C-alpha positions, 0 to 999 in steps of 0.5 A: 517552561514548567512549574510544579504546582504545590497549592492541591487539595490532598489526594484522595484514594479513588474508589474506582476498581481497576480492571485488566481486559484480555485481549483474544489475540493472546487466547488465540496466539497464545505462546505463539506470542513472546511470552516474556512481553505478555508475562511483563505486561500484565506484571505492569498492569498489576503494579499501576494498579496496586494502591495509589500508584497510578493515582499519584503517577498522574497527579506528577505528570499534571504538576510538572508543567504550568501548562497542566491543569492539575486541579482538574484531575484532584477534582475529578474521579474517574469512572473507569480504568482499564489496562489492556495490550493494545496491538499494532499489525503489519501484513507483508505479501507476495501476490503472483498476478497471471493476466488473461491470455491474448494472441499475438501474431508473428510471421510464420517461420521457415522451418516451423513444426507444429506442437501437439501438446494441448495449450497448457492453463494461464495458471499451469505454465512454468514461470522464471524463480523470483526470490521471496518478496520480489517485485517483477514487472509485467512480463509476457508468457508464452502459453505452450501449445498455444500456436496455430498458423492462421492466414495473414488477415492483411493479404487474405493468404496470398502473400501479396497486395495490390501495389498503392503507388499504382494501383496494380498497374504497374505504370505511373504517370510521371510529369516530365519536361520534353523540348522541341525542335525548335528549343522551346521546353514544354512539361508532358505526361509520360507512362513510366514503370512503377518503382516500387513493384517493379512494374508487377503491380503488386508488392510482398505482404509484409505482414507475413513476409509473402507467405500468406500465412502467421503463426498465432501464439497465446500470452499473458502477463506475468508479475508479482507485487509485494505490499505492505499494509498496516492496522491498529488493534483499536482506530479509536485507541487514544494517542496513536503516535505514542502507541506506535512509538512505544510498541515492540514486535512479539510476533514475526512469522510467515503465515497462511492468510486461511488460517481460520483464527485470523477470522477473530481478530477485525484488524488482521480481516482488514489487512487480509481483505486489503491485500486480497480486494485488488487481484481477487480475479487474477492473483494469488498470494504466494508469500505472507509475513505478519508482524504483530508489535504491542505495548501496554495501555493504561485508560483512565476515564474521567466524566469532565462537563458532561463530556468523557474524557480520558489520561492515558498511561502508555508503555513500560516506561509509562508515558502519560498523555492527556486530551485537551480538556486536562490543559490549562488552556488560559496559561497556554493563551497568555504565554503565546500573546507574551511570545507573539509580543516579543516577536512584533516588538523585535520586528518594530526595532529591527524596522526602525533602526 
């Protein structure tokens, strides 16, 4: 619902001089950023700053709907007009994680031959090949040269254990029924050979397969974690949803996280911190791909009612958006009440039918 408003004071040219603000990223990456985009964004800044085109653009937006307070736009002189590129970042990484070694003990193989090599460091062990940015679930990997023969702690190297059924006696007492000469039946205890140990009082140790020794190997868990994190160039930039919609890719490439250039861009520093913090002690980032999107923004700042307010012109299509102070809340409230009244009336009619 819109109703152009023509009853406005004629435009008086703004006295404020528009500014263009270059972002540090534009100097750091230079030609690595899409040069066509950079040239176009700067040309767009010059175009909206020329003469009174920006002022007329904002006024057309204000007058195009009854819900916008066009008079407020006319009555207030901007305090600042600033155009710049707003950058949005996406960092995709693949982190290889290797846990601390842990011991695993198995029965000593019948034909075990000890290895002469020294155990490798966890990060020197070869692991299976995987595709770039592939997710790999935690997988146990054996450390070559880490195996050694140890005494079985269950049987203390004896290869057998005291039978739990007969406690080493070889026999167990069972109650059996006995028929007397007169035909009566009684129950009496009798000693019988223990079935589990077959009367020997000892049973083979299952842990070591009766060998008395175990093979101990060191293993670690290997995995690969792929994650994608996002950051805005300026979290305080207005209308992030519209900025995201208007943004286009200006850079996408494999990068090194230790590239000193990133230290000058707080948003990228934050992304790198996010992806490295969780596995700072047991992980290494193998692959990293940085995607940068950008959109031009002109922010027109006003002082309304003692508070700073703004109208933004976003992207090459010059989408205009403003904060709530530039909306006619009285008109919005009236329309809302009318709609509510219609809904209530309709509901009453339906109920009484």
